[in-house]
N, C-alpha and C positions, 0 to 999 in steps of 0.2 A: 504494500500500500504506500502510495507516494504522498498521501495526505498528511499534513502536520497540524497538531493541535497543541495549544498551550492551555493548561487547565488552571482555573482559579482555585486557590486554596483558602477555604473558609469564607471567602467573600466578606471579610471584616470591613465594615463601613463601606461596602461596595467596591473596595479597592481591587484592582486586577493584579493579583500576586502572580507575576509573570514567571512561573516555573516553566522550564523548557522541557517538559515531558512530552517529547515529540513522538508521534506515531509515524513510522517510516523514517523520513530523513529529519535531521535536526536543524533548527534555525539558530544561527549565531546572531546575537543581538546585544547591543549595549544598553545604555540607559533609556528609559521611556521618553516619549516626546513631551510629556507634561509631568508635573509633580503628582505623585500619588499620595493619598492621605497617609500620614505617618502613624501607623498603629502597630507597634512592635508587640504589644500585649493587648488582650481584649479589654474593652471598656467595661467597667463594673456593671453587671446586670445585663450585658449585651448578649444576645443570642442570634446567630445567623439564620435560625429557622423561625424566629418569632414573627407574629403577624403585627403589622403596623396599620392602624386605621388611617386611611387617606380619603380626602374629599375630591370628588369629580367636579372640577371647576369649569371645564370646557368640553363640549362634545361637537365634533365636526365630521364631515365626510369628504376626505381628500381625494376620493375616487369612487367609482361605482362599486358598491358592495364592500367598502372599507370604512371602518369607524375609527376615528382618532380621539383619544381621551387624554386630557391633561389632569393630573392628580396633584394635590398639594397636601403637605403635612410638615410641620417643623421637625418631625422625627425621621424623615426620609434620609437615609445615609447618602454620602457622596458616591459617585459611580464613574466609570470610564467607558469610552466607546467600545461597543461589542457586548455590553452587559445585558442580561435579561432578568426579569422578575417573575415570581409566582404571584398570581392574583387569585383571590377566592371569590367566585361568583356567588350570587344570592342563594343558589341551590346547594352550595357547599362544594361544587366542583372546583378543582384547582387547575389552572391553565398557565402557560408560560408565554410571555411576550417580550420582544426586544425593546429596550429603551431607545427611542428615536429622537429625543429632544436634545437640549443643550446641557452638558454636564456642569457648566458654570452656574446654572440656575439652581441654587441650593433650595432644597425643600420642594422641588417640582419635578415630576416625572411625566413623560409623554409616551403612550403606547398606541399601536394601531392594530386593529383586528379585522382580518378578512372574513367575510361571511362565507361559510362552507355549508351549503344546504344539505349535502349528503354526508356530513361529518358526524362526530360523536355528540354534538349538541352544545358544546361550549360556546362556539361563535354565535350560534342562533340566540342563545341566552344573553350573551353580551350585547348583541345588537338590539334585542327586545327590551332589556331591563336596565342597562347601564345608562343613566341620564344625569344631567347636571344636577348637583346637589345631593346625589346619592353617595353613600360611603362604600369604598372598595378596599378591603384589606389586602395588603401586599407584604411579601417577605423581602428582606434586604437583597440587593442584587448579587448575582453571580456572573462571572465572566469567563467563559471558556473559548472566547473568540476575540482576544485582545489585539489591539493594533500595535504591532511591533515596529521599532524604528527601522527606517529604510531610506535609501536615496530617492526612490520613487515607488509609486503604487499603481497597480492596474486593478480597479474594482469592477466586478461583474455582478449584476443583480437581476433577478427575475421576479416580477410581481411584488408580493408583500416582502420578498427577500431584501428589498431596499431598506427596510427599517433599521437593521443594525449598522448599515453602511452610512446612513445619514450623519451620525456624529463623527464617524471616521473622516468624512470629507471635511467637516468643520475643523477637526484637529489637524489634519494634514495641511489644510490651507493656512491655518494659524501658524504652523511651524515653517511655512514657506517651502514645503515639499511638493515636488511635481507629482501629478496624478492624473489619471483618466478614469472615466466611468462609462461602462457599456451597460445599458439598462433596457431590458426587454419586458414585454408583457403581451397579453392577448390583444389589447387595444389601448390607445392613448387614454381613453376614458377610464380604463380599469387600472391604470398605473399610478399608485398614490405618489403625490409630491413631484410628479414629472414636470409640470409647468413651472413650479417653484425652482427646481433644480436647473432647468434650462435657463431661466431668467437670472439666477444667481451666479452660475458658473460658466455659462456660455459654451464655447466649443470644446471644453474639457469633458462635456457630457454628450454622449451619443444615445439618443432614444430610438428604440426599435420596436414599434408596435407591430405585432405579427400580422394583423389584418391589413396593414399597409405595406410592410417591408419584408415580411417573412421572418425566418429565424435569424438571430444575431450572427454576424460573421465573426467567427473566433479565430480566423487565420492570422490576424496581426499578433496574437499571443505567442505564436511560434517564434517571433523575432525578439522576444524579451530576453534580457540578460539577467544574470544572477543578482544584480544590485536592485532589481525590482521585485517587490512582493506582490503576489496576486491574492486578492480577497474575493471570495464568491459566496453568495447566499441566494438560494432560489430552489426551484424544483430539482429533484434528483437527476433527471436527464441533462439539465443544464450543467450541473456540477460535474457530472461524469464527462461531459463534452469538454469542459474547461480543463479538467485534469489531463485529458487526452491531448489537448491542443498545446499545453504549456511544456516547454523543454524540461527535461529531468533536472537540470541545474537550477531551475527557478522555483523558489519556495511557494507553495500553495496553501492557503488557509481556507477551510470550508466551514460553514455553519449549517449543521443539520438539525432539524427538529422532527426527526423520525427515529425510532429506536434502532439500535444495532440489529442487523439481520441475524436470525437464528442460524441460517445456513443449513447445509446438509449434515452437519456434525451434531445436531441436536439429538440427544438420546435420553432414555428414561433414567430416573434416579429416585432415591427415597429420601424423605425428609422426616427426621424425628423431631417432634414438638416436645421439648424437654419438660416444660412446666405442666403441659397437658397430659403427658404420658401417652401420646399417640404417635403412630407411624403412618406416614402419608406416601402413597405412590404417585410420582409425577411422571406422566406419560411424555413421550418425545414431542408430541404435537400440542402440548398444553403448557401454560406457565406455572411456575411454582405458586404464584398467587391464587390461580384458579384451583389448584389442588388443595392448598391450605384452607381456602374458604369452604371447601366441602366439609371439612372437619370443624373449622372455626369461622362460621359465616359472618361474624361481626368484625373480622379482621379489616381494618380500614384501608382504603385505596382511593385513587382519584384518576390520575392521567393515564395509567396503564402503559406509559411509554418511557419510563425511566427518567422523568424530568422533575417531578414535584417532590419526591422523597416521602410521600405519605405512607408507603408500604415498606419503609426501611426497617429492618429488624436485625437484632444481634445474632451473629453466627458463633456458636460455641465450639463446633468441631467440623472438620471437612474443608475442602478447598473450593472456592467460588469461581465460576466463570463469569466475571463482571461484564455486563453488556449495557450498562447505563452510561449516561453522559453527565451525571450529577455529582457523585461521591468523590471526595478527595482521596488521595492515596492512603492517608491515615484512617479515614472512615472505612475504606475497603479492607483494612486489616482484620476487622472484627464485625462487619455488617454487610448486608446486601439489600438490593431492591428486588422484592419478590416478583414484580410484574415483568421484568425483562431478563434478569440474571438467572443463571442456572448453576448446577454443580459441575465442577471439573472432575469430581470423584463420584463414586457410586452412592455416597451417603453424606448428608449434611445434618447437623444438629442445630436447631434454632431455639432461641430463648422465647418460646411461645407456649 
């Protein structure tokens, strides 16, 4: 795998702790482009998983089928480009959205939600129920898609994938770093913030509405050198095409909001529920969460994609095949997310 990820550790006060735990090739980087909040030790009483009540102060529609919400609270931690937050919808569902506002605006977050009619219900609920004046609980930001220092950037976005890229453009511009953006979508009307981007950044931005211009031309990416970092967020086919187009020597960062694929190596295993004194068989085609809930139906869960952490539980024995994109290395030493991760051995013992 040529893809590279830098994982946020703890997300204390939203800081992007730029650990270089790369998947595939490693990125060599110096100091960040901007100062990160100095938090060597946790603030007293601070929890990276706590819920913070925030007020929706603005609701707009930057594109067809896209809802943009601005949230305010004096308790909202600082954040850096590429960060995302968990939000708790009125029904209790937990969903994850990239922060697409300005990190310099303390106490204010902006998110955007694409309506997915045939999805799992979270976006429909957000569009129907999240209005100005309503409270929306959020967790402190995490950043697994941080903007690394570079001589230049090539940004590629598809549809709602523009959201984590927006603050990156502001940061790169403020730092005086050269960059380009290739931004595609089904139509211009469906591409959030497209008009604003073109007006603000001019010819550095190339808009490619599919109904007018077809698919984006990725061939220029083949000419990039190793001093340019590529950042891409969008549909899986677009990200796969970008990886294929970029030379091996050019670092590529991708933001995925889908769970890691189980692949053909998924196999059955057993889970011992230590406190309950039960043994659960997990079939190759089902998740550990599904199997555990057969025995313990009140086991909490939400996103079922390895993002929210609701189904995180302590592992007492056995080796875990971690397939989430949330837990830190430290958390993975003794816990797992039941919805996506599996056993790397035949048997796991959980503190359940």
